Biopython code that builds the backbone (N, CA, C, O; Angstrom):
import numpy as np
from Bio.PDB.StructureBuilder import StructureBuilder

atoms = [
    (1, "MET", "N", (33.313, -8.832, -18.688)),
    (1, "MET", "CA", (33.235, -7.413, -18.444)),
    (1, "MET", "C", (32.062, -6.781, -19.198)),
    (1, "MET", "O", (31.369, -5.912, -18.669)),
    (2, "VAL", "N", (31.852, -7.221, -20.421)),
    (2, "VAL", "CA", (30.749, -6.709, -21.224)),
    (2, "VAL", "C", (29.419, -7.081, -20.576)),
    (2, "VAL", "O", (28.482, -6.284, -20.558)),
    (3, "HIS", "N", (29.350, -8.280, -20.054)),
    (3, "HIS", "CA", (28.126, -8.732, -19.405)),
    (3, "HIS", "C", (27.814, -7.908, -18.163)),
    (3, "HIS", "O", (26.653, -7.598, -17.894)),
    (4, "GLN", "N", (28.836, -7.557, -17.415)),
    (4, "GLN", "CA", (28.635, -6.743, -16.220)),
    (4, "GLN", "C", (28.113, -5.354, -16.592)),
    (4, "GLN", "O", (27.219, -4.828, -15.928)),
    (5, "ARG", "N", (28.664, -4.765, -17.642)),
    (5, "ARG", "CA", (28.202, -3.450, -18.080)),
    (5, "ARG", "C", (26.766, -3.514, -18.561)),
    (5, "ARG", "O", (25.959, -2.636, -18.258)),
    (6, "LEU", "N", (26.455, -4.548, -19.306)),
    (6, "LEU", "CA", (25.091, -4.717, -19.792)),
    (6, "LEU", "C", (24.128, -4.877, -18.623)),
    (6, "LEU", "O", (23.050, -4.283, -18.612)),
    (7, "LEU", "N", (24.516, -5.671, -17.652)),
    (7, "LEU", "CA", (23.684, -5.869, -16.468)),
    (7, "LEU", "C", (23.487, -4.548, -15.718)),
    (7, "LEU", "O", (22.376, -4.240, -15.284)),
    (8, "LEU", "N", (24.551, -3.776, -15.567)),
    (8, "LEU", "CA", (24.444, -2.476, -14.905)),
    (8, "LEU", "C", (23.517, -1.531, -15.670)),
    (8, "LEU", "O", (22.738, -0.796, -15.062)),
    (9, "MET", "N", (23.600, -1.550, -16.989)),
    (9, "MET", "CA", (22.741, -0.684, -17.793)),
    (9, "MET", "C", (21.275, -1.082, -17.650)),
    (9, "MET", "O", (20.400, -0.223, -17.541)),
    (10, "VAL", "N", (21.014, -2.375, -17.651)),
    (10, "VAL", "CA", (19.637, -2.861, -17.498)),
    (10, "VAL", "C", (19.102, -2.483, -16.120)),
    (10, "VAL", "O", (17.969, -2.018, -15.999)),
    (11, "CYS", "N", (19.908, -2.680, -15.093)),
    (11, "CYS", "CA", (19.480, -2.316, -13.736)),
    (11, "CYS", "C", (19.213, -0.820, -13.629)),
    (11, "CYS", "O", (18.218, -0.407, -13.035)),
    (12, "ALA", "N", (20.091, -0.015, -14.196)),
    (12, "ALA", "CA", (19.906, 1.435, -14.148)),
    (12, "ALA", "C", (18.625, 1.838, -14.867)),
    (12, "ALA", "O", (17.910, 2.732, -14.414)),
    (13, "TYR", "N", (18.336, 1.180, -15.984)),
    (13, "TYR", "CA", (17.115, 1.483, -16.723)),
    (13, "TYR", "C", (15.884, 1.210, -15.861)),
    (13, "TYR", "O", (14.992, 2.053, -15.768)),
    (14, "PHE", "N", (15.833, 0.034, -15.232)),
    (14, "PHE", "CA", (14.662, -0.318, -14.434)),
    (14, "PHE", "C", (14.531, 0.554, -13.195)),
    (14, "PHE", "O", (13.416, 0.877, -12.784)),
    (15, "ILE", "N", (15.619, 0.928, -12.610)),
    (15, "ILE", "CA", (15.552, 1.820, -11.448)),
    (15, "ILE", "C", (14.998, 3.177, -11.856)),
    (15, "ILE", "O", (14.145, 3.731, -11.163)),
    (16, "SER", "N", (15.474, 3.716, -12.971)),
    (16, "SER", "CA", (14.966, 5.013, -13.410)),
    (16, "SER", "C", (13.525, 4.919, -13.874)),
    (16, "SER", "O", (12.762, 5.868, -13.694)),
    (17, "ALA", "N", (13.131, 3.795, -14.469)),
    (17, "ALA", "CA", (11.750, 3.633, -14.933)),
    (17, "ALA", "C", (10.781, 3.567, -13.763)),
    (17, "ALA", "O", (9.681, 4.112, -13.846)),
    (18, "THR", "N", (11.164, 2.917, -12.687)),
    (18, "THR", "CA", (10.248, 2.798, -11.556)),
    (18, "THR", "C", (10.128, 4.115, -10.797)),
    (18, "THR", "O", (9.069, 4.402, -10.241)),
    (19, "THR", "N", (11.173, 4.909, -10.761)),
    (19, "THR", "CA", (11.067, 6.179, -10.063)),
    (19, "THR", "C", (10.275, 7.187, -10.871)),
    (19, "THR", "O", (9.795, 8.179, -10.322)),
    (20, "ALA", "N", (10.131, 6.948, -12.175)),
    (20, "ALA", "CA", (9.370, 7.867, -13.016)),
    (20, "ALA", "C", (7.864, 7.667, -12.873)),
    (20, "ALA", "O", (7.076, 8.531, -13.256)),
    (21, "LEU", "N", (7.476, 6.528, -12.322)),
    (21, "LEU", "CA", (6.055, 6.258, -12.157)),
    (21, "LEU", "C", (5.468, 7.180, -11.089)),
    (21, "LEU", "O", (6.093, 7.447, -10.064)),
    (22, "ALA", "N", (4.261, 7.653, -11.353)),
    (22, "ALA", "CA", (3.588, 8.524, -10.386)),
    (22, "ALA", "C", (3.173, 7.697, -9.169)),
    (22, "ALA", "O", (2.746, 6.549, -9.292)),
    (23, "GLU", "N", (3.305, 8.293, -8.030)),
    (23, "GLU", "CA", (2.862, 7.639, -6.810)),
    (23, "GLU", "C", (1.701, 8.431, -6.244)),
    (23, "GLU", "O", (1.602, 9.644, -6.429)),
    (24, "GLY", "N", (0.839, 7.732, -5.561)),
    (24, "GLY", "CA", (-0.308, 8.400, -4.985)),
    (24, "GLY", "C", (0.024, 9.147, -3.711)),
    (24, "GLY", "O", (0.961, 8.802, -2.991)),
    (25, "ASP", "N", (-0.754, 10.165, -3.451)),
    (25, "ASP", "CA", (-0.635, 10.973, -2.237)),
    (25, "ASP", "C", (-1.749, 10.551, -1.286)),
    (25, "ASP", "O", (-2.910, 10.894, -1.509)),
    (26, "PRO", "N", (-1.413, 9.810, -0.224)),
    (26, "PRO", "CA", (-2.459, 9.320, 0.678)),
    (26, "PRO", "C", (-3.257, 10.417, 1.370)),
    (26, "PRO", "O", (-4.435, 10.228, 1.672)),
    (27, "ASN", "N", (-2.627, 11.565, 1.625)),
    (27, "ASN", "CA", (-3.364, 12.659, 2.273)),
    (27, "ASN", "C", (-4.438, 13.208, 1.346)),
    (27, "ASN", "O", (-5.573, 13.433, 1.767)),
    (28, "ASN", "N", (-4.082, 13.421, 0.094)),
    (28, "ASN", "CA", (-5.077, 13.867, -0.877)),
    (28, "ASN", "C", (-6.091, 12.754, -1.122)),
    (28, "ASN", "O", (-7.278, 13.019, -1.313)),
    (29, "GLY", "N", (-5.620, 11.512, -1.114)),
    (29, "GLY", "CA", (-6.509, 10.365, -1.318)),
    (29, "GLY", "C", (-7.605, 10.285, -0.268)),
    (29, "GLY", "O", (-8.740, 9.918, -0.571)),
    (30, "ARG", "N", (-7.261, 10.630, 0.969)),
    (30, "ARG", "CA", (-8.269, 10.635, 2.044)),
    (30, "ARG", "C", (-9.363, 11.641, 1.733)),
    (30, "ARG", "O", (-10.550, 11.344, 1.865)),
    (31, "GLN", "N", (-8.954, 12.835, 1.319)),
    (31, "GLN", "CA", (-9.934, 13.876, 0.984)),
    (31, "GLN", "C", (-10.789, 13.453, -0.209)),
    (31, "GLN", "O", (-12.001, 13.671, -0.220)),
    (32, "LEU", "N", (-10.153, 12.848, -1.211)),
    (32, "LEU", "CA", (-10.896, 12.390, -2.388)),
    (32, "LEU", "C", (-11.853, 11.254, -2.040)),
    (32, "LEU", "O", (-12.961, 11.188, -2.573)),
    (33, "ALA", "N", (-11.426, 10.358, -1.143)),
    (33, "ALA", "CA", (-12.286, 9.247, -0.736)),
    (33, "ALA", "C", (-13.556, 9.753, -0.066)),
    (33, "ALA", "O", (-14.639, 9.203, -0.269)),
    (34, "VAL", "N", (-13.413, 10.799, 0.729)),
    (34, "VAL", "CA", (-14.584, 11.403, 1.378)),
    (34, "VAL", "C", (-15.446, 12.112, 0.338)),
    (34, "VAL", "O", (-16.663, 11.925, 0.304)),
    (35, "ALA", "N", (-14.821, 12.919, -0.504)),
    (35, "ALA", "CA", (-15.561, 13.694, -1.507)),
    (35, "ALA", "C", (-16.259, 12.795, -2.527)),
    (35, "ALA", "O", (-17.353, 13.114, -2.991)),
    (36, "SER", "N", (-15.629, 11.679, -2.875)),
    (36, "SER", "CA", (-16.215, 10.753, -3.855)),
    (36, "SER", "C", (-17.176, 9.761, -3.216)),
    (36, "SER", "O", (-17.754, 8.910, -3.893)),
    (37, "LYS", "N", (-17.337, 9.880, -1.912)),
    (37, "LYS", "CA", (-18.246, 9.039, -1.135)),
    (37, "LYS", "C", (-17.818, 7.571, -1.063)),
    (37, "LYS", "O", (-18.647, 6.690, -0.835)),
    (38, "CYS", "N", (-16.514, 7.311, -1.259)),
    (38, "CYS", "CA", (-15.984, 5.949, -1.096)),
    (38, "CYS", "C", (-16.211, 5.469, 0.330)),
    (38, "CYS", "O", (-16.516, 4.302, 0.576)),
    (39, "THR", "N", (-16.051, 6.412, 1.269)),
    (39, "THR", "CA", (-16.129, 6.078, 2.684)),
    (39, "THR", "C", (-17.529, 5.670, 3.122)),
    (39, "THR", "O", (-17.693, 5.014, 4.151)),
    (40, "GLY", "N", (-18.532, 6.053, 2.350)),
    (40, "GLY", "CA", (-19.909, 5.696, 2.697)),
    (40, "GLY", "C", (-20.135, 4.198, 2.717)),
    (40, "GLY", "O", (-20.885, 3.688, 3.549)),
    (41, "CYS", "N", (-19.486, 3.493, 1.801)),
    (41, "CYS", "CA", (-19.630, 2.035, 1.732)),
    (41, "CYS", "C", (-18.418, 1.302, 2.308)),
    (41, "CYS", "O", (-18.558, 0.325, 3.043)),
    (42, "HIS", "N", (-17.225, 1.795, 1.957)),
    (42, "HIS", "CA", (-16.009, 1.079, 2.324)),
    (42, "HIS", "C", (-15.475, 1.460, 3.692)),
    (42, "HIS", "O", (-14.528, 0.840, 4.175)),
    (43, "GLY", "N", (-16.062, 2.468, 4.326)),
    (43, "GLY", "CA", (-15.616, 2.902, 5.643)),
    (43, "GLY", "C", (-14.490, 3.904, 5.550)),
    (43, "GLY", "O", (-13.735, 3.913, 4.579)),
    (44, "MET", "N", (-14.378, 4.738, 6.548)),
    (44, "MET", "CA", (-13.350, 5.781, 6.552)),
    (44, "MET", "C", (-11.952, 5.196, 6.494)),
    (44, "MET", "O", (-11.053, 5.801, 5.910)),
    (45, "ASP", "N", (-11.757, 4.032, 7.090)),
    (45, "ASP", "CA", (-10.434, 3.417, 7.101)),
    (45, "ASP", "C", (-10.337, 2.237, 6.136)),
    (45, "ASP", "O", (-9.345, 1.508, 6.145)),
    (46, "GLY", "N", (-11.353, 2.047, 5.312)),
    (46, "GLY", "CA", (-11.329, 0.957, 4.335)),
    (46, "GLY", "C", (-11.735, -0.395, 4.881)),
    (46, "GLY", "O", (-11.724, -1.388, 4.154)),
    (47, "ASN", "N", (-12.093, -0.445, 6.158)),
    (47, "ASN", "CA", (-12.542, -1.691, 6.774)),
    (47, "ASN", "C", (-14.066, -1.754, 6.715)),
    (47, "ASN", "O", (-14.761, -1.525, 7.705)),
    (48, "ALA", "N", (-14.551, -2.069, 5.534)),
    (48, "ALA", "CA", (-15.996, -2.111, 5.304)),
    (48, "ALA", "C", (-16.670, -3.109, 6.233)),
    (48, "ALA", "O", (-16.113, -4.158, 6.556)),
    (49, "ARG", "N", (-17.848, -2.769, 6.644)),
    (49, "ARG", "CA", (-18.644, -3.653, 7.512)),
    (49, "ARG", "C", (-19.737, -4.293, 6.659)),
    (49, "ARG", "O", (-20.829, -3.743, 6.517)),
    (50, "SER", "N", (-19.434, -5.458, 6.095)),
    (50, "SER", "CA", (-20.404, -6.157, 5.255)),
    (50, "SER", "C", (-21.425, -6.884, 6.106)),
    (50, "SER", "O", (-21.173, -7.247, 7.255)),
    (51, "THR", "N", (-22.578, -7.085, 5.509)),
    (51, "THR", "CA", (-23.618, -7.905, 6.118)),
    (51, "THR", "C", (-24.039, -8.936, 5.082)),
    (51, "THR", "O", (-23.587, -8.892, 3.938)),
    (52, "SER", "N", (-24.894, -9.852, 5.474)),
    (52, "SER", "CA", (-25.367, -10.838, 4.508)),
    (52, "SER", "C", (-26.271, -10.190, 3.459)),
    (52, "SER", "O", (-26.502, -10.774, 2.401)),
    (53, "PHE", "N", (-26.778, -9.002, 3.738)),
    (53, "PHE", "CA", (-27.634, -8.292, 2.792)),
    (53, "PHE", "C", (-26.854, -7.327, 1.904)),
    (53, "PHE", "O", (-27.304, -6.968, 0.816)),
    (54, "ARG", "N", (-25.687, -6.915, 2.378)),
    (54, "ARG", "CA", (-24.895, -5.934, 1.644)),
    (54, "ARG", "C", (-23.411, -6.274, 1.796)),
    (54, "ARG", "O", (-22.803, -5.990, 2.827)),
    (55, "VAL", "N", (-22.843, -6.880, 0.767)),
    (55, "VAL", "CA", (-21.435, -7.261, 0.789)),
    (55, "VAL", "C", (-20.612, -6.123, 0.194)),
    (55, "VAL", "O", (-20.827, -5.716, -0.948)),
    (56, "VAL", "N", (-19.680, -5.622, 0.976)),
    (56, "VAL", "CA", (-18.823, -4.518, 0.547)),
    (56, "VAL", "C", (-17.367, -4.933, 0.781)),
    (56, "VAL", "O", (-16.998, -5.305, 1.895)),
    (57, "PRO", "N", (-16.542, -4.868, -0.268)),
    (57, "PRO", "CA", (-15.135, -5.260, -0.108)),
    (57, "PRO", "C", (-14.362, -4.338, 0.832)),
    (57, "PRO", "O", (-14.592, -3.129, 0.876)),
    (58, "MET", "N", (-13.448, -4.937, 1.575)),
    (58, "MET", "CA", (-12.533, -4.165, 2.413)),
    (58, "MET", "C", (-11.388, -3.681, 1.536)),
    (58, "MET", "O", (-10.802, -4.462, 0.787)),
    (59, "LEU", "N", (-11.072, -2.403, 1.627)),
    (59, "LEU", "CA", (-9.992, -1.830, 0.828)),
    (59, "LEU", "C", (-8.719, -1.629, 1.649)),
    (59, "LEU", "O", (-7.634, -1.503, 1.082)),
    (60, "ALA", "N", (-8.839, -1.598, 2.956)),
    (60, "ALA", "CA", (-7.688, -1.361, 3.828)),
    (60, "ALA", "C", (-6.586, -2.377, 3.562)),
    (60, "ALA", "O", (-6.818, -3.585, 3.570)),
    (61, "GLY", "N", (-5.389, -1.865, 3.328)),
    (61, "GLY", "CA", (-4.232, -2.727, 3.151)),
    (61, "GLY", "C", (-4.097, -3.375, 1.782)),
    (61, "GLY", "O", (-3.119, -4.078, 1.529)),
    (62, "GLN", "N", (-5.056, -3.154, 0.899)),
    (62, "GLN", "CA", (-4.954, -3.716, -0.445)),
    (62, "GLN", "C", (-3.834, -2.991, -1.202)),
    (62, "GLN", "O", (-3.631, -1.795, -0.991)),
    (63, "PRO", "N", (-3.106, -3.692, -2.077)),
    (63, "PRO", "CA", (-2.061, -3.016, -2.860)),
    (63, "PRO", "C", (-2.659, -1.915, -3.740)),
    (63, "PRO", "O", (-3.685, -2.114, -4.390)),
    (64, "ALA", "N", (-2.015, -0.774, -3.749)),
    (64, "ALA", "CA", (-2.501, 0.366, -4.533)),
    (64, "ALA", "C", (-2.632, 0.010, -6.009)),
    (64, "ALA", "O", (-3.576, 0.441, -6.671)),
    (65, "SER", "N", (-1.695, -0.769, -6.525)),
    (65, "SER", "CA", (-1.742, -1.131, -7.954)),
    (65, "SER", "C", (-3.025, -1.898, -8.274)),
    (65, "SER", "O", (-3.631, -1.687, -9.325)),
    (66, "TYR", "N", (-3.433, -2.781, -7.374)),
    (66, "TYR", "CA", (-4.682, -3.536, -7.567)),
    (66, "TYR", "C", (-5.891, -2.598, -7.521)),
    (66, "TYR", "O", (-6.789, -2.695, -8.357)),
    (67, "LEU", "N", (-5.908, -1.700, -6.551)),
    (67, "LEU", "CA", (-7.042, -0.790, -6.407)),
    (67, "LEU", "C", (-7.171, 0.127, -7.617)),
    (67, "LEU", "O", (-8.279, 0.362, -8.098)),
    (68, "VAL", "N", (-6.055, 0.644, -8.111)),
    (68, "VAL", "CA", (-6.089, 1.506, -9.299)),
    (68, "VAL", "C", (-6.626, 0.728, -10.486)),
    (68, "VAL", "O", (-7.488, 1.218, -11.216)),
    (69, "LYS", "N", (-6.121, -0.483, -10.681)),
    (69, "LYS", "CA", (-6.564, -1.305, -11.815)),
    (69, "LYS", "C", (-8.062, -1.561, -11.758)),
    (69, "LYS", "O", (-8.739, -1.478, -12.783)),
    (70, "GLU", "N", (-8.587, -1.868, -10.592)),
    (70, "GLU", "CA", (-10.018, -2.137, -10.477)),
    (70, "GLU", "C", (-10.855, -0.870, -10.663)),
    (70, "GLU", "O", (-11.939, -0.926, -11.244)),
    (71, "MET", "N", (-10.364, 0.267, -10.177)),
    (71, "MET", "CA", (-11.091, 1.515, -10.434)),
    (71, "MET", "C", (-11.127, 1.803, -11.931)),
    (71, "MET", "O", (-12.151, 2.239, -12.458)),
    (72, "GLN", "N", (-10.017, 1.562, -12.610)),
    (72, "GLN", "CA", (-9.981, 1.750, -14.065)),
    (72, "GLN", "C", (-10.959, 0.794, -14.752)),
    (72, "GLN", "O", (-11.652, 1.175, -15.696)),
    (73, "ASN", "N", (-11.007, -0.441, -14.274)),
    (73, "ASN", "CA", (-11.926, -1.427, -14.856)),
    (73, "ASN", "C", (-13.383, -1.009, -14.681)),
    (73, "ASN", "O", (-14.191, -1.188, -15.592)),
    (74, "TYR", "N", (-13.720, -0.460, -13.532)),
    (74, "TYR", "CA", (-15.086, 0.047, -13.334)),
    (74, "TYR", "C", (-15.356, 1.225, -14.267)),
    (74, "TYR", "O", (-16.423, 1.304, -14.875)),
    (75, "ALA", "N", (-14.397, 2.136, -14.379)),
    (75, "ALA", "CA", (-14.579, 3.339, -15.194)),
    (75, "ALA", "C", (-14.773, 3.009, -16.674)),
    (75, "ALA", "O", (-15.536, 3.679, -17.371)),
    (76, "THR", "N", (-14.078, 1.975, -17.149)),
    (76, "THR", "CA", (-14.159, 1.612, -18.566)),
    (76, "THR", "C", (-15.224, 0.563, -18.853)),
    (76, "THR", "O", (-15.504, 0.264, -20.014)),
    (77, "GLY", "N", (-15.811, 0.007, -17.819)),
    (77, "GLY", "CA", (-16.822, -1.033, -18.016)),
    (77, "GLY", "C", (-16.246, -2.426, -18.161)),
    (77, "GLY", "O", (-16.989, -3.366, -18.445)),
    (78, "LYS", "N", (-14.940, -2.590, -17.973)),
    (78, "LYS", "CA", (-14.329, -3.928, -18.045)),
    (78, "LYS", "C", (-14.755, -4.800, -16.875)),
    (78, "LYS", "O", (-14.762, -6.027, -16.975)),
    (79, "ARG", "N", (-15.106, -4.166, -15.773)),
    (79, "ARG", "CA", (-15.596, -4.911, -14.613)),
    (79, "ARG", "C", (-17.073, -4.595, -14.445)),
    (79, "ARG", "O", (-17.478, -3.433, -14.412)),
    (80, "GLU", "N", (-17.860, -5.640, -14.342)),
    (80, "GLU", "CA", (-19.305, -5.465, -14.176)),
    (80, "GLU", "C", (-19.576, -4.861, -12.802)),
    (80, "GLU", "O", (-19.051, -5.321, -11.788)),
    (81, "ASP", "N", (-20.390, -3.842, -12.792)),
    (81, "ASP", "CA", (-20.719, -3.158, -11.546)),
    (81, "ASP", "C", (-22.018, -3.729, -10.987)),
    (81, "ASP", "O", (-23.105, -3.437, -11.487)),
    (82, "VAL", "N", (-21.890, -4.544, -9.949)),
    (82, "VAL", "CA", (-23.063, -5.142, -9.321)),
    (82, "VAL", "C", (-23.405, -4.426, -8.012)),
    (82, "VAL", "O", (-24.259, -4.880, -7.250)),
    (83, "SER", "N", (-22.730, -3.305, -7.763)),
    (83, "SER", "CA", (-23.036, -2.552, -6.556)),
    (83, "SER", "C", (-24.410, -1.894, -6.691)),
    (83, "SER", "O", (-24.946, -1.744, -7.789)),
    (84, "GLU", "N", (-24.952, -1.513, -5.554)),
    (84, "GLU", "CA", (-26.271, -0.888, -5.529)),
    (84, "GLU", "C", (-26.289, 0.371, -6.390)),
    (84, "GLU", "O", (-25.503, 1.292, -6.175)),
    (85, "LYS", "N", (-27.188, 0.400, -7.360)),
    (85, "LYS", "CA", (-27.353, 1.532, -8.290)),
    (85, "LYS", "C", (-26.071, 1.844, -9.064)),
    (85, "LYS", "O", (-25.821, 2.996, -9.418)),
    (86, "ALA", "N", (-25.258, 0.810, -9.324)),
    (86, "ALA", "CA", (-23.988, 0.976, -10.053)),
    (86, "ALA", "C", (-23.144, 2.100, -9.453)),
    (86, "ALA", "O", (-22.581, 2.926, -10.172)),
    (87, "ALA", "N", (-23.070, 2.112, -8.137)),
    (87, "ALA", "CA", (-22.385, 3.180, -7.415)),
    (87, "ALA", "C", (-20.895, 3.255, -7.738)),
    (87, "ALA", "O", (-20.328, 4.347, -7.792)),
    (88, "MET", "N", (-20.265, 2.114, -7.952)),
    (88, "MET", "CA", (-18.829, 2.121, -8.226)),
    (88, "MET", "C", (-18.519, 2.799, -9.554)),
    (88, "MET", "O", (-17.634, 3.651, -9.621)),
    (89, "SER", "N", (-19.224, 2.437, -10.590)),
    (89, "SER", "CA", (-18.984, 3.047, -11.911)),
    (89, "SER", "C", (-19.209, 4.546, -11.855)),
    (89, "SER", "O", (-18.426, 5.320, -12.406)),
    (90, "ALA", "N", (-20.266, 4.948, -11.196)),
    (90, "ALA", "CA", (-20.574, 6.380, -11.082)),
    (90, "ALA", "C", (-19.499, 7.110, -10.287)),
    (90, "ALA", "O", (-19.120, 8.230, -10.628)),
    (91, "ALA", "N", (-19.012, 6.479, -9.235)),
    (91, "ALA", "CA", (-18.037, 7.134, -8.358)),
    (91, "ALA", "C", (-16.685, 7.339, -9.038)),
    (91, "ALA", "O", (-16.020, 8.344, -8.788)),
    (92, "VAL", "N", (-16.273, 6.416, -9.883)),
    (92, "VAL", "CA", (-14.927, 6.501, -10.464)),
    (92, "VAL", "C", (-14.874, 7.210, -11.813)),
    (92, "VAL", "O", (-13.794, 7.599, -12.259)),
    (93, "LYS", "N", (-16.008, 7.382, -12.464)),
    (93, "LYS", "CA", (-15.993, 7.990, -13.798)),
    (93, "LYS", "C", (-15.392, 9.385, -13.827)),
    (93, "LYS", "O", (-14.730, 9.738, -14.803)),
    (94, "GLY", "N", (-15.596, 10.176, -12.809)),
    (94, "GLY", "CA", (-15.076, 11.537, -12.796)),
    (94, "GLY", "C", (-13.662, 11.660, -12.247)),
    (94, "GLY", "O", (-13.123, 12.763, -12.155)),
    (95, "LEU", "N", (-13.060, 10.536, -11.883)),
    (95, "LEU", "CA", (-11.726, 10.591, -11.285)),
    (95, "LEU", "C", (-10.634, 10.554, -12.352)),
    (95, "LEU", "O", (-10.743, 9.830, -13.341)),
    (96, "SER", "N", (-9.596, 11.333, -12.142)),
    (96, "SER", "CA", (-8.432, 11.278, -13.023)),
    (96, "SER", "C", (-7.547, 10.098, -12.598)),
    (96, "SER", "O", (-7.780, 9.473, -11.563)),
    (97, "GLN", "N", (-6.547, 9.812, -13.402)),
    (97, "GLN", "CA", (-5.589, 8.760, -13.059)),
    (97, "GLN", "C", (-4.909, 9.084, -11.729)),
    (97, "GLN", "O", (-4.749, 8.209, -10.877)),
    (98, "GLN", "N", (-4.512, 10.342, -11.557)),
    (98, "GLN", "CA", (-3.844, 10.737, -10.313)),
    (98, "GLN", "C", (-4.794, 10.614, -9.126)),
    (98, "GLN", "O", (-4.376, 10.197, -8.046)),
    (99, "ASP", "N", (-6.064, 10.969, -9.308)),
    (99, "ASP", "CA", (-7.058, 10.820, -8.238)),
    (99, "ASP", "C", (-7.137, 9.358, -7.804)),
    (99, "ASP", "O", (-7.142, 9.057, -6.610)),
    (100, "MET", "N", (-7.199, 8.456, -8.777)),
    (100, "MET", "CA", (-7.274, 7.023, -8.467)),
    (100, "MET", "C", (-6.032, 6.571, -7.708)),
    (100, "MET", "O", (-6.131, 5.805, -6.750)),
    (101, "GLU", "N", (-4.868, 7.043, -8.135)),
    (101, "GLU", "CA", (-3.626, 6.671, -7.452)),
    (101, "GLU", "C", (-3.599, 7.215, -6.030)),
    (101, "GLU", "O", (-3.108, 6.549, -5.118)),
    (102, "ASP", "N", (-4.121, 8.415, -5.837)),
    (102, "ASP", "CA", (-4.160, 9.005, -4.495)),
    (102, "ASP", "C", (-5.101, 8.223, -3.578)),
    (102, "ASP", "O", (-4.744, 7.914, -2.441)),
    (103, "ILE", "N", (-6.286, 7.906, -4.061)),
    (103, "ILE", "CA", (-7.247, 7.139, -3.266)),
    (103, "ILE", "C", (-6.669, 5.761, -2.937)),
    (103, "ILE", "O", (-6.781, 5.285, -1.807)),
    (104, "ALA", "N", (-6.059, 5.134, -3.924)),
    (104, "ALA", "CA", (-5.469, 3.811, -3.716)),
    (104, "ALA", "C", (-4.347, 3.872, -2.681)),
    (104, "ALA", "O", (-4.228, 2.979, -1.842)),
    (105, "ALA", "N", (-3.528, 4.917, -2.738)),
    (105, "ALA", "CA", (-2.440, 5.068, -1.770)),
    (105, "ALA", "C", (-2.999, 5.238, -0.354)),
    (105, "ALA", "O", (-2.443, 4.714, 0.611)),
    (106, "PHE", "N", (-4.099, 5.974, -0.248)),
    (106, "PHE", "CA", (-4.725, 6.163, 1.059)),
    (106, "PHE", "C", (-5.199, 4.828, 1.635)),
    (106, "PHE", "O", (-4.892, 4.496, 2.779)),
    (107, "TYR", "N", (-5.949, 4.064, 0.837)),
    (107, "TYR", "CA", (-6.476, 2.800, 1.359)),
    (107, "TYR", "C", (-5.382, 1.760, 1.573)),
    (107, "TYR", "O", (-5.483, 0.942, 2.488)),
    (108, "GLU", "N", (-4.339, 1.776, 0.745)),
    (108, "GLU", "CA", (-3.226, 0.851, 0.944)),
    (108, "GLU", "C", (-2.554, 1.095, 2.288)),
    (108, "GLU", "O", (-2.103, 0.152, 2.938)),
    (109, "ALA", "N", (-2.484, 2.350, 2.706)),
    (109, "ALA", "CA", (-1.807, 2.711, 3.955)),
    (109, "ALA", "C", (-2.619, 2.376, 5.203)),
    (109, "ALA", "O", (-2.090, 2.436, 6.313)),
    (110, "GLN", "N", (-3.889, 2.026, 5.040)),
    (110, "GLN", "CA", (-4.746, 1.739, 6.188)),
    (110, "GLN", "C", (-4.519, 0.301, 6.683)),
    (110, "GLN", "O", (-4.308, -0.617, 5.891)),
    (111, "ALA", "N", (-4.569, 0.135, 7.988)),
    (111, "ALA", "CA", (-4.403, -1.188, 8.581)),
    (111, "ALA", "C", (-5.732, -1.933, 8.579)),
    (111, "ALA", "O", (-6.784, -1.350, 8.839)),
    (112, "ARG", "N", (-5.671, -3.213, 8.285)),
    (112, "ARG", "CA", (-6.882, -4.043, 8.377)),
    (112, "ARG", "C", (-7.121, -4.364, 9.842)),
    (112, "ARG", "O", (-6.187, -4.570, 10.616)),
    (113, "TYR", "N", (-8.403, -4.402, 10.200)),
    (113, "TYR", "CA", (-8.698, -4.711, 11.598)),
    (113, "TYR", "C", (-8.680, -6.184, 11.833)),
    (113, "TYR", "O", (-8.908, -6.634, 12.956)),
]
sb = StructureBuilder()
sb.init_structure("model")
sb.init_model(0)
sb.init_chain("A")
sb.init_seg("    ")
for serial, (resi, resn, name, xyz) in enumerate(atoms, 1):
    if name == "N":
        sb.init_residue(resn, " ", resi, " ")
    sb.init_atom(name, np.array(xyz, "f"), 0.0, 1.0, " ", f" {name:<3s}", serial, name[0])
structure = sb.get_structure()
């Protein structure tokens, strides 16, 4: 009986902890993606059109948690920016945590072609 109560308490804790996490707003993320010029390279729907001269990652359908982490890595310099004119670092530096979550939610919701 004690084990069941402990298990219930642990489950309740994790359920409440996950609902407390901020979630991104894909509608706002779309507007931010346009304003931050993400769409210029990654495409309006995140299905970037790479060429052999310009490789651009596809963001459509990527998990939001991954996209947020990588934007944070660019902003802090943990990820080397090899994009043209360090465009990624410049684009994410002015974004708040919520902005990053919104943009990530937008691209996560897009279907890959």
